[in-house]
MARLO-77032 format. One line per 2 residues: number of its first residue (from 1); for each residue x, y, z of N, C-alpha, C, O. Coordinates in steps of 0.001 Angstrom, whole numbers, m for minus. Example, Ala and Ser with C-alpha at 12.3 -4.5 7.8 and 13.67 -1.06 7.14 Angstrom:
BEGIN
1> 13190,m5690,7800,12300,m4500,7800,13200,m3300,7800,14236,m3319,8465  12850,m2250,7080,13670,m1060,7140,12900,30,7870,13409,1138,8039
% end
This chain:
BEGIN
1> 166768,m48468,m42527,168103,m48062,m42975,168510,m46781,m42274,167704,m45865,m42109  169773,m46725,m41862,170288,m45531,m41217,170559,m44425,m42222,170125,m44490,m43372
3> 171275,m43423,m41776,171523,m42247,m42594,172676,m42453,m43577,173585,m43252,m43353  172600,m41703,m44669,173667,m41681,m45680,174412,m40363,m45518,173819,m39292,m45652
5> 175705,m40436,m45232,176494,m39246,m44931,177557,m39023,m45999,178352,m39920,m46279  177574,m37849,m46587,178638,m37476,m47504,179832,m36951,m46730,179681,m36097,m45856
7> 181012,m37451,m47042,182230,m37007,m46365,183219,m36509,m47416,183559,m37223,m48360  183669,m35278,m47233,184600,m34637,m48160,185930,m34424,m47436,186016,m33537,m46588
9> 186957,m35197,m47737,188262,m35010,m47090,189020,m33861,m47757,189194,m33847,m48976  189472,m32894,m46943,190113,m31706,m47520,191174,m31172,m46556,190956,m30166,m45880
11> 192298,m31838,m46498,193369,m31376,m45608,194068,m30164,m46213,193992,m29908,m47415  194753,m29425,m45337,195442,m28225,m45795,196758,m28514,m46482,197133,m27833,m47437
13> 197462,m29527,m45996,198765,m29844,m46561,198644,m30695,m47807,197722,m31499,m47945  199585,m30507,m48706,199668,m31323,m49907,201102,m31285,m50402,201722,m30223,m50461
15> 201621,m32444,m50756,202994,m32500,m51230,203161,m31680,m52505,204167,m30993,m52678  202179,m31752,m53391,202293,m31063,m54670,201855,m29615,m54628,202604,m28724,m55030
17> 200621,m29369,m54134,200034,m28021,m54147,199412,m27736,m52782,198300,m28192,m52516  200095,m26999,m51915,199521,m26654,m50608,198191,m25917,m50763,198040,m25060,m51634
19> 197236,m26263,m49911,195895,m25667,m49930,195208,m25810,m51291,194448,m24938,m51713  195488,m26915,m51960,194908,m27119,m53299,193386,m27159,m53255,192735,m26800,m54236
21> 192808,m27590,m52137,191364,m27756,m52067,190590,m26447,m52073,189371,m26442,m52246  191300,m25329,m51883,190623,m24029,m51984,191278,m23140,m53034,191061,m21928,m53044
23> 192079,m23733,m53917,192636,m22972,m55028,191507,m22520,m55964,190483,m23190,m56096  191719,m21386,m56599,190709,m20812,m57476,190529,m21648,m58740,191494,m21969,m59432
25> 189288,m21991,m59022,188938,m22667,m60272,187728,m21956,m60854,186607,m22112,m60370  187965,m21181,m61887,186897,m20425,m62546,186141,m19527,m61558,184915,m19422,m61595
27> 186905,m18892,m60686,186308,m17921,m59773,185768,m18487,m58472,185229,m17739,m57656  185897,m19779,m58260,185403,m20428,m57049,186516,m21271,m56436,187385,m21768,m57151
29> 186492,m21436,m55098,187456,m22384,m54508,187145,m23793,m54973,185981,m24149,m55151  188172,m24591,m55169,187992,m25936,m55726,186928,m26729,m54981,186122,m27422,m55602
31> 186920,m26632,m53672,185985,m27448,m52874,184532,m27039,m53100,183624,m27823,m52825  184300,m25834,m53590,182937,m25359,m53855,182176,m26350,m54725,181012,m26644,m54455
33> 182819,m26864,m55759,182130,m27696,m56739,181685,m29022,m56143,180619,m29534,m56485  182497,m29578,m55254,182116,m30844,m54611,180982,m30623,m53617,180035,m31407,m53567
35> 181078,m29555,m52824,179998,m29265,m51871,178703,m28971,m52614,177640,m29449,m52219  178780,m28194,m53679,177583,m27837,m54440,176916,m29071,m55033,175696,m29209,m54948
37> 177684,m29961,m55624,177091,m31168,m56205,176499,m32062,m55128,175472,m32705,m55349  177138,m32106,m53963,176601,m32899,m52854,175264,m32346,m52380,174325,m33105,m52141
39> 175175,m31028,m52242,173920,m30391,m51822,172822,m30634,m52852,171697,m30988,m52500  173157,m30444,m54124,172149,m30561,m55179,171748,m32001,m55475,170750,m32229,m56158
41> 172505,m32979,m54976,172139,m34382,m55191,170875,m34764,m54429,170165,m35691,m54821  170594,m34054,m53346,169387,m34275,m52545,169234,m35714,m52057,168120,m36211,m51895
43> 170373,m36378,m51824,170277,m37764,m51365,171137,m38028,m50123,171212,m39157,m49638  171782,m36978,m49619,172665,m37131,m48469,172041,m36480,m47248,171588,m35337,m47302
45> 172023,m37219,m46147,171415,m36684,m44928,172283,m35625,m44253,171773,m34698,m43625  173593,m35774,m44391,174518,m34754,m43906,175713,m34685,m44861,176070,m35674,m45501
47> 176322,m33503,m44942,177520,m33310,m45765,178614,m32783,m44852,178542,m31658,m44357  179630,m33614,m44634,180683,m33330,m43665,181997,m33083,m44389,182384,m33864,m45258
49> 182683,m32007,m44038,184043,m31778,m44529,185012,m32109,m43397,184898,m31585,m42289  185958,m32980,m43696,187000,m33358,m42732,188277,m32609,m43096,188907,m32903,m44111
51> 188656,m31641,m42264,189838,m30846,m42562,190593,m30500,m41288,190033,m30495,m40192  191870,m30213,m41457,192719,m29773,m40357,193035,m28293,m40466,193824,m27770,m39679
53> 192427,m27606,m41435,192805,m26224,m41741,191635,m25261,m41526,190537,m25481,m42037  191881,m24196,m40768,190813,m23273,m40393,190183,m22571,m41592,188967,m22387,m41625
55> 190985,m22178,m42571,190434,m21473,m43727,189544,m22388,m44562,188484,m21975,m45031  189987,m23642,m44745,189155,m24608,m45472,187844,m24833,m44724,186781,m24930,m45336
57> 187928,m24915,m43388,186728,m25115,m42574,185756,m23948,m42746,184557,m24159,m42924  186274,m22715,m42692,185415,m21535,m42804,184755,m21464,m44174,183562,m21177,m44267
59> 185497,m21717,m45219,184944,m21696,m46575,183888,m22784,m46736,182830,m22548,m47319  184174,m23965,m46222,183232,m25085,m46348,181915,m24789,m45652,180844,m25090,m46180
61> 181995,m24193,m44458,180771,m23824,m43737,179974,m22783,m44513,178746,m22852,m44567  180664,m21827,m45108,179968,m20776,m45852,179264,m21320,m47089,178329,m20708,m47604
63> 179727,m22479,m47557,179140,m23093,m48749,178035,m24092,m48429,177428,m24664,m49334  177777,m24299,m47147,176661,m25154,m46761,177018,m26513,m46213,176127,m27314,m45932
65> 178313,m26799,m46051,178727,m28073,m45463,178912,m27928,m43955,179049,m26820,m43436  178912,m29043,m43276,179206,m29059,m41844,180690,m29362,m41634,181290,m30149,m42366
67> 181259,m28723,m40624,182623,m29049,m40197,182573,m29208,m38683,182978,m28302,m37954  182081,m30344,m38201,181833,m30507,m36768,183073,m30799,m35931,183003,m30822,m34703
69> 184204,m31022,m36589,185435,m31347,m35865,186628,m30869,m36679,186519,m30605,m37877  187766,m30763,m36008,189022,m30484,m36697,189788,m31791,m36791,190000,m32474,m35789
71> 190198,m32131,m37993,190850,m33422,m38182,192173,m33481,m37413,192982,m32557,m37503  192398,m34562,m36656,193647,m34693,m35894,194877,m34731,m36796,194811,m35151,m37951
73> 195987,m34287,m36242,197227,m34200,m37017,197691,m35551,m37524,198258,m35639,m38613  197460,m36609,m36753,197992,m37918,m37140,197299,m38507,m38361,197820,m39445,m38964
75> 196142,m37982,m38739,195491,m38439,m39975,195359,m37287,m40967,194495,m37303,m41845  196226,m36289,m40816,196239,m35159,m41741,197483,m35162,m42618,197725,m34224,m43378
77> 198260,m36217,m42503,199428,m36384,m43369,199045,m37334,m44514,197866,m37463,m44842  200021,m37986,m45111,199741,m38922,m46210,199314,m40270,m45656,200118,m41198,m45565
79> 198038,m40373,m45284,197489,m41627,m44761,196360,m42085,m45680,195828,m41305,m46470  196011,m43343,m45564,194923,m43888,m46365,193611,m43171,m46031,193332,m42874,m44869
81> 192828,m42903,m47047,191566,m42187,m46870,190609,m42940,m45950,189782,m42327,m45275  190719,m44252,m45924,189834,m45043,m45057,189913,m44597,m43602,188899,m44583,m42903
83> 191111,m44230,m43136,191268,m43798,m41744,190586,m42455,m41496,190048,m42213,m40415  190612,m41597,m42492,189927,m40308,m42386,188414,m40525,m42284,187743,m39873,m41483
85> 187888,m41430,m43084,186458,m41741,m43037,186077,m42377,m41707,185045,m42039,m41126  186901,m43289,m41230,186624,m43930,m39945,186567,m42909,m38813,185696,m42984,m37946
87> 187490,m41964,m38825,187488,m40927,m37793,186186,m40123,m37820,185607,m39835,m36773  185732,m39766,m39019,184491,m38999,m39141,183296,m39792,m38622,182454,m39251,m37906
89> 183222,m41063,m38976,182122,m41917,m38513,182158,m42042,m36991,181125,m41908,m36335  183328,m42295,m36430,183443,m42410,m34974,182987,m41134,m34277,182293,m41187,m33261
91> 183377,m39994,m34824,182977,m38724,m34216,181453,m38562,m34243,180845,m38244,m33221  180849,m38776,m35390,179403,m38578,m35529,178621,m39533,m34633,177602,m39159,m34051
93> 179101,m40754,m34529,178402,m41723,m33677,178614,m41436,m32196,177678,m41525,m31401  179846,m41093,m31827,180152,m40884,m30410,179635,m39544,m29884,179077,m39474,m28789
95> 179823,m38490,m30668,179467,m37145,m30201,178020,m36775,m30494,177394,m36063,m29709  177478,m37251,m31623,176122,m36888,m32020,175129,m38030,m31871,173933,m37847,m32097
97> 175617,m39209,m31491,174762,m40413,m31427,174008,m40584,m32754,172811,m40870,m32773  174731,m40404,m33846,174131,m40389,m35176,174186,m41775,m35792,175239,m42412,m35825
99> 173034,m42236,m36283,172920,m43574,m36862,173300,m43528,m38340,172615,m42896,m39144  174390,m44197,m38691,174904,m44158,m40059,174797,m45535,m40701,175212,m46538,m40122
101> 174236,m45568,m41906,174210,m46808,m42679,175369,m46859,m43662,176007,m47899,m43824  175643,m45733,m44317,176701,m45706,m45336,177298,m44316,m45428,176664,m43321,m45076
103> 178532,m44268,m45910,179191,m42992,m46178,179425,m42864,m47684,179606,m43858,m48387  179416,m41634,m48155,179677,m41345,m49563,180930,m40473,m49617,180908,m39311,m49211
105> 182007,m41041,m50118,183268,m40320,m50241,183243,m39462,m51505,183033,m39959,m52612  183464,m38163,m51310,183488,m37209,m52419,184799,m36421,m52330,184972,m35601,m51428
107> 185704,m36666,m53251,187013,m36032,m53202,186990,m34696,m53949,186530,m34635,m55089  187483,m33626,m53317,187440,m32300,m53946,188218,m32213,m55248,187964,m31332,m56070
109> 189157,m33117,m55434,189972,m33099,m56655,189232,m33668,m57861,189819,m33822,m58932  187949,m33981,m57695,187083,m34347,m58827,185942,m33335,m58873,184818,m33654,m58486
111> 186219,m32118,m59343,185230,m31037,m59230,184089,m31082,m60246,183110,m30351,m60093  184189,m31909,m61261,183211,m31844,m62341,182128,m32916,m62254,181447,m33187,m63243
113> 181964,m33520,m61095,180899,m34527,m60948,179533,m33858,m61003,179367,m32713,m60581  178582,m34575,m61519,177212,m34074,m61578,176434,m34562,m60362,176682,m35664,m59874
115> 175495,m33755,m59865,174700,m34193,m58716,174000,m35531,m58945,173894,m36344,m58027  173517,m35760,m60183,172805,m37011,m60408,173729,m38224,m60427,173258,m39353,m60287
117> 175048,m38015,m60599,175985,m39129,m60463,176004,m39609,m59017,176030,m40812,m58755  175991,m38669,m58087,175930,m39027,m56663,174617,m39732,m56358,174611,m40797,m55740
119> 173513,m39149,m56785,172210,m39717,m56446,172001,m41095,m57079,171373,m41964,m56475  172523,m41297,m58289,172386,m42610,m58934,173203,m43674,m58200,172763,m44816,m58071
121> 174387,m43301,m57720,175204,m44253,m56959,174530,m44620,m55644,174528,m45786,m55249  173965,m43636,m54970,173265,m43900,m53711,172033,m44765,m53966,171750,m45680,m53193
123> 171302,m44483,m55039,170116,m45278,m55372,170493,m46717,m55694,169790,m47647,m55297  171597,m46906,m56411,172066,m48257,m56726,172400,m49019,m55451,172100,m50207,m55334
125> 173018,m48338,m54505,173323,m48956,m53211,172042,m49378,m52494,171966,m50483,m51957  171051,m48515,m52484,169798,m48808,m51779,169011,m49923,m52462,168308,m50685,m51799
127> 169129,m50019,m53785,168366,m51021,m54549,168877,m52438,m54342,168130,m53395,m54546  170122,m52591,m53945,170733,m53911,m53838,171062,m54212,m52376,172019,m53676,m51817
129> 170258,m55069,m51776,170401,m55338,m50346,171746,m55950,m49991,172218,m55791,m48866  172373,m56651,m50941,173648,m57296,m50654,174844,m56368,m50902,175988,m56745,m50650
131> 174575,m55168,m51392,175675,m54260,m51725,176395,m53783,m50475,175766,m53328,m49520  177716,m53890,m50489,178498,m53279,m49410,179194,m52011,m49895,179799,m51293,m49099
133> 179110,m51728,m51216,179733,m50535,m51766,179268,m50325,m53203,178793,m51241,m53876  179426,m49072,m53644,179183,m48701,m55036,180312,m47762,m55440,180695,m46875,m54677
135> 180844,m47963,m56649,181947,m47124,m57124,181633,m46628,m58529,181144,m47390,m59364  181910,m45359,m58794,181714,m44824,m60139,182908,m45202,m61004,184051,m45201,m60547
137> 182622,m45526,m62267,183669,m46048,m63160,183573,m45428,m64551,182555,m44849,m64931  184666,m45569,m65295,184721,m45239,m66723,185232,m46445,m67497,185907,m47311,m66942
139> 184903,m46492,m68785,185492,m47515,m69650,187005,m47324,m69738,187500,m46197,m69735  187730,m48440,m69817,189172,m48375,m70055,189400,m48222,m71550,188997,m49074,m72342
141> 190043,m47140,m71923,190395,m46914,m73324,191891,m46605,m73391,192506,m46264,m72380  192455,m46723,m74553,193874,m46385,m74684,194758,m47517,m74206,194751,m48598,m74795
143> 195512,m47290,m73158,196504,m48271,m72693,195830,m49432,m71963,195556,m49346,m70766  195573,m50485,m72673,194942,m51681,m72110,195961,m52479,m71295,197146,m52474,m71627
145> 195521,m53171,m70228,196458,m53999,m69467,197036,m55147,m70284,198127,m55636,m69988  196296,m55584,m71328,196801,m56667,m72173,198048,m56252,m72957,198797,m57104,m73436
147> 198265,m54950,m73086,199432,m54464,m73814,200611,m54140,m72895,201694,m53802,m73374  200410,m54239,m71587,201446,m53821,m70642,202500,m54902,m70438,202241,m56089,m70636
149> 203696,m54468,m70036,204843,m55362,m69929,205521,m55209,m68573,205476,m54147,m67951  206148,m56291,m68132,207090,m56247,m67025,208498,m56211,m67594,208782,m56848,m68609
151> 209378,m55465,m66940,210768,m55391,m67380,211660,m55908,m66254,211715,m55318,m65175  212358,m57015,m66513,213210,m57632,m65505,214503,m56863,m65285,214822,m55927,m66019
153> 215249,m57281,m64248,216520,m56626,m63942,217503,m56717,m65105,218376,m55865,m65270  217340,m57780,m65916,218229,m57956,m67068,217643,m57349,m68344,218105,m57625,m69451
155> 216593,m56500,m68160,215908,m55821,m69255,215124,m56780,m70151,214759,m56435,m71275  214873,m57978,m69644,214062,m58919,m70406,212588,m58555,m70246,212112,m58300,m69139
157> 211884,m58537,m71362,210474,m58163,m71374,209590,m59389,m71162,209797,m60437,m71774  208599,m59236,m70281,207615,m60288,m70056,206221,m59677,m70131,206014,m58550,m69681
159> 205261,m60412,m70697,203888,m59886,m70730,203323,m59754,m69320,203533,m60627,m68478  202612,m58668,m69068,202061,m58402,m67740,200726,m59110,m67525,200527,m59777,m66510
161> 199820,m58963,m68479,198471,m59500,m68284,197889,m59930,m69628,196787,m59521,m69995  198628,m60751,m70352,198184,m61148,m71690,197248,m62360,m71638,197469,m63289,m70862
163> 196190,m62342,m72478,195314,m63511,m72563,195824,m64528,m73590,195215,m65581,m73777  196927,m64214,m74245,197401,m65052,m75343,198464,m66032,m74863,199371,m65680,m74108
165> 198324,m67278,m75325,199254,m68332,m74927,199796,m69029,m76169,199132,m69109,m77202  201027,m69534,m76037,201633,m70319,m77113,202474,m71394,m76451,203469,m71103,m75789
167> 202055,m72658,m76642,202760,m73758,m76015,202711,m73710,m74504,203645,m74137,m73826  201607,m73182,m73976,201434,m73108,m72530,202124,m71914,m71886,202092,m71777,m70663
169> 202743,m71054,m72673,203434,m69887,m72138,202763,m68608,m72644,202311,m68554,m73788  202698,m67584,m71797,202108,m66315,m72242,202973,m65639,m73300,204200,m65641,m73209
171> 202320,m65065,m74299,203035,m64379,m75373,202435,m62999,m75597,201306,m62721,m75193  203204,m62151,m76239,202778,m60795,m76550,202275,m60758,m77990,202978,m61173,m78911
173> 201036,m60251,m78180,200491,m60106,m79532,200015,m58675,m79705,199537,m58049,m78759  200149,m58168,m80912,199693,m56811,m81217,198226,m56855,m81622,197861,m56510,m82745
175> 197404,m57283,m80688,195981,m57459,m80964,195259,m56115,m80958,195661,m55185,m80258  194200,m56027,m81737,193395,m54809,m81793,192594,m54647,m80509,192168,m55627,m79898
177> 192397,m53404,m80114,191636,m53112,m78898,190240,m53722,m78953,189714,m54157,m77929  189637,m53757,m80144,188269,m54266,m80281,188166,m55759,m79959,187068,m56265,m79726
179> 189294,m56464,m79944,189257,m57899,m79667,189226,m58201,m78174,189068,m59357,m77782  189375,m57185,m77344,189399,m57375,m75902,188024,m57110,m75293,187255,m56319,m75839
181> 187703,m57753,m74179,186441,m57468,m73490,186457,m56064,m72886,187524,m55509,m72621  185281,m55498,m72672,185168,m54176,m72071,185636,m54222,m70621,185217,m55082,m69846
183> 186506,m53290,m70271,186982,m53163,m68901,186611,m51788,m68363,186373,m50848,m69122  186568,m51691,m67033,186230,m50429,m66393,187280,m50101,m65334,187946,m50988,m64802
185> 187411,m48807,m65042,188333,m48365,m64004,187640,m47345,m63100,186738,m46625,m63529  188079,m47297,m61844,187572,m46289,m60929,187902,m44905,m61485,188994,m44681,m62008
187> 186944,m43978,m61365,187235,m42619,m61825,187370,m41621,m60675,187608,m40436,m60905  187218,m42097,m59441,187434,m41241,m58285,186326,m40238,m57999,186497,m39355,m57159
189> 185193,m40361,m58684,184138,m39356,m58550,183235,m39626,m57342,182961,m38718,m56558  182774,m40872,m57192,181876,m41224,m56081,182222,m42609,m55562,182438,m43542,m56336
191> 182272,m42731,m54237,182386,m44031,m53573,181315,m44085,m52482,181285,m43235,m51591  180447,m45076,m52556,179462,m45315,m51500,179897,m46566,m50748,180134,m47609,m51358
193> 180002,m46468,m49431,180519,m47594,m48646,179641,m47845,m47428,179345,m46930,m46660  179235,m49083,m47266,178478,m49461,m46075,179343,m49250,m44839,180515,m49626,m44824
195> 178775,m48661,m43826,179554,m48340,m42628,180210,m49576,m42035,181366,m49510,m41616  179511,m50695,m41988,180070,m51903,m41376,181331,m52368,m42093,182277,m52823,m41450
197> 181354,m52257,m43411,182540,m52629,m44182,183700,m51699,m43851,184817,m52148,m43597  183424,m50406,m43856,184469,m49420,m43567,185073,m49627,m42184,186293,m49604,m42026
199> 184225,m49829,m41192,184713,m49863,m39810,185341,m51199,m39435,186276,m51233,m38635  184849,m52293,m39993,185361,m53607,m39604,186547,m54067,m40443,187398,m54815,m39963
201> 186604,m53617,m41702,187656,m54097,m42598,188545,m52985,m43163,189489,m53255,m43906  188240,m51741,m42808,189004,m50589,m43311,189067,m50622,m44835,190135,m50476,m45430
203> 187906,m50816,m45454,187793,m50852,m46910,186738,m49858,m47375,185749,m49617,m46683  186955,m49287,m48548,185953,m48451,m49202,185206,m49252,m50268,184006,m49060,m50467
205> 185908,m50138,m50943,185302,m51011,m51946,185359,m52446,m51437,186439,m52972,m51172  184200,m53074,m51302,184138,m54412,m50736,183921,m55494,m51783,183882,m55208,m52980
207> 183781,m56731,m51333,183589,m57858,m52266,182228,m57867,m52940,182046,m58530,m53961  181259,m57130,m52375,179929,m57055,m52984,179681,m55633,m53467,178752,m54962,m53019
209> 180523,m55189,m54384,180451,m53822,m54880,179716,m53765,m56218,179782,m54692,m57025  179016,m52654,m56428,178309,m52399,m57683,178876,m51125,m58314,179553,m50337,m57653
211> 178589,m50942,m59595,179084,m49745,m60297,178072,m49298,m61352,178303,m48310,m62049
% end
């Protein structure tokens, strides 16, 4: 098996909060918490920060991450994260001749992840030979999809994802949450992706994903 590389995307621009990735959070720059958890997970062969901003790069290096390149402008705007990961993989393979098996996406905007969450996701990936990805999840609570509605142009309400039928047509029922099966949602904390899936299909979560 090749190397497992942690990649932390941290561009300088943001529509909502410029330089949000180094904003102060309890006395530390936001990105500190992601780099620290990555280091303490002890399961990543390299920890790479992909950024287009010199200050973010300097802070990341001081915290123990590598910043081997400056992210190009064309993938420093509002683009899919998959392209940012692909660029990092291409750089490491082309410039460092580095053998990569999988990448671990760690977003700075999830600062409260625990190191063992990263290590457990990586271990789950290694344990399952058919795995092309692993994603961290939470239980769905509160607004269930079975309760959601579509609203037509004429303001007519239609059930969005109801399991209930009446006369062959979907109907809306005020069913209790306990009557529904357990569902899970991505929590954005950890994504482990096999390099081949990322590079050939531009996907982070594949058809053989575990959680």
